[in-house]
C-alpha positions as CSV (number, residue, x, y, z in Angstrom):
1,M,-8.1,-6.2,12.2
2,T,-10.4,-5.2,9.4
3,Q,-9.4,-6.0,5.9
4,S,-9.5,-3.3,3.3
5,L,-12.0,-3.7,0.5
6,M,-9.2,-3.8,-2.1
7,E,-5.5,-4.1,-1.9
8,Y,-3.3,-1.3,-3.2
9,K,-1.7,-3.5,-5.9
10,E,-5.1,-4.5,-7.2
11,A,-6.4,-0.9,-7.4
12,I,-3.2,0.2,-9.2
13,N,-3.6,-2.6,-11.7
14,I,-7.2,-1.7,-12.4
15,L,-6.2,1.9,-12.9
16,L,-3.4,0.9,-15.3
17,E,-5.9,-1.3,-17.3
18,I,-8.4,1.5,-17.5
19,R,-5.7,3.9,-18.7
20,E,-4.8,1.5,-21.5
21,K,-8.3,0.6,-22.4
22,Y,-9.9,4.0,-22.8
23,Q,-8.9,7.3,-24.4
24,F,-8.2,10.1,-22.0
25,N,-7.2,13.7,-22.4
26,E,-4.0,14.9,-20.8
27,K,-5.6,16.1,-17.5
28,E,-7.4,12.8,-17.1
29,K,-4.2,10.9,-17.7
30,E,-2.4,13.0,-15.2
31,A,-5.2,12.4,-12.6
32,I,-4.9,8.7,-13.1
33,L,-1.2,8.8,-12.7
34,L,-1.5,10.9,-9.6
35,A,-4.0,8.4,-8.2
36,I,-1.6,5.5,-9.0
37,G,1.3,7.4,-7.3
38,T,-0.8,8.0,-4.2
39,L,-1.8,4.4,-3.9
40,D,1.8,3.3,-4.4
41,C,2.9,5.7,-1.6
42,G,0.1,4.4,0.6
43,S,1.3,0.8,-0.1
44,L,4.8,1.7,0.9
45,A,3.7,3.4,4.1
46,D,1.5,0.5,5.0
47,N,4.4,-2.0,4.5
48,R,6.7,0.2,6.5
49,L,4.2,0.4,9.4
50,K,3.7,-3.4,9.3
51,G,7.5,-3.8,9.4
52,I,7.8,-1.4,12.4
53,M,5.0,-3.2,14.3
54,K,6.6,-6.6,13.7
55,S,10.0,-5.3,14.9
56,V,8.5,-3.9,18.1
57,R,6.6,-7.2,18.7
58,D,9.8,-9.2,18.1
59,K,11.8,-7.0,20.5
60,H,9.1,-7.4,23.1
61,D,9.0,-11.2,22.7
62,R,12.8,-11.3,23.0
63,N,12.7,-9.3,26.2
64,I,10.0,-11.5,27.7
65,D,12.1,-14.7,26.8
66,K,15.1,-13.1,28.4
67,D,13.3,-12.5,31.6
68,E,12.0,-16.1,31.9
C-alpha cells in the first residue's frame, strides 16, 4: 500500500495555521474553509473504508477458523 504524501490532519492543521497567520479577503477565507471541509470529509471516508475493510477481513478470518 502506498502512503500518501501528507495525512489529512496535517494538511488541515497547515491550512488553519495559514488562515491565522495571513490576512485574507472573504472569498479566500471561504476557499480555505472549503478546502478544510473537503479534507475532513476525505478523512472520514478514508476511516470508514478502513473500518469496512477490517470488518470484512475479520469476518473472513472467523469463517476460516470455523471451517478448521
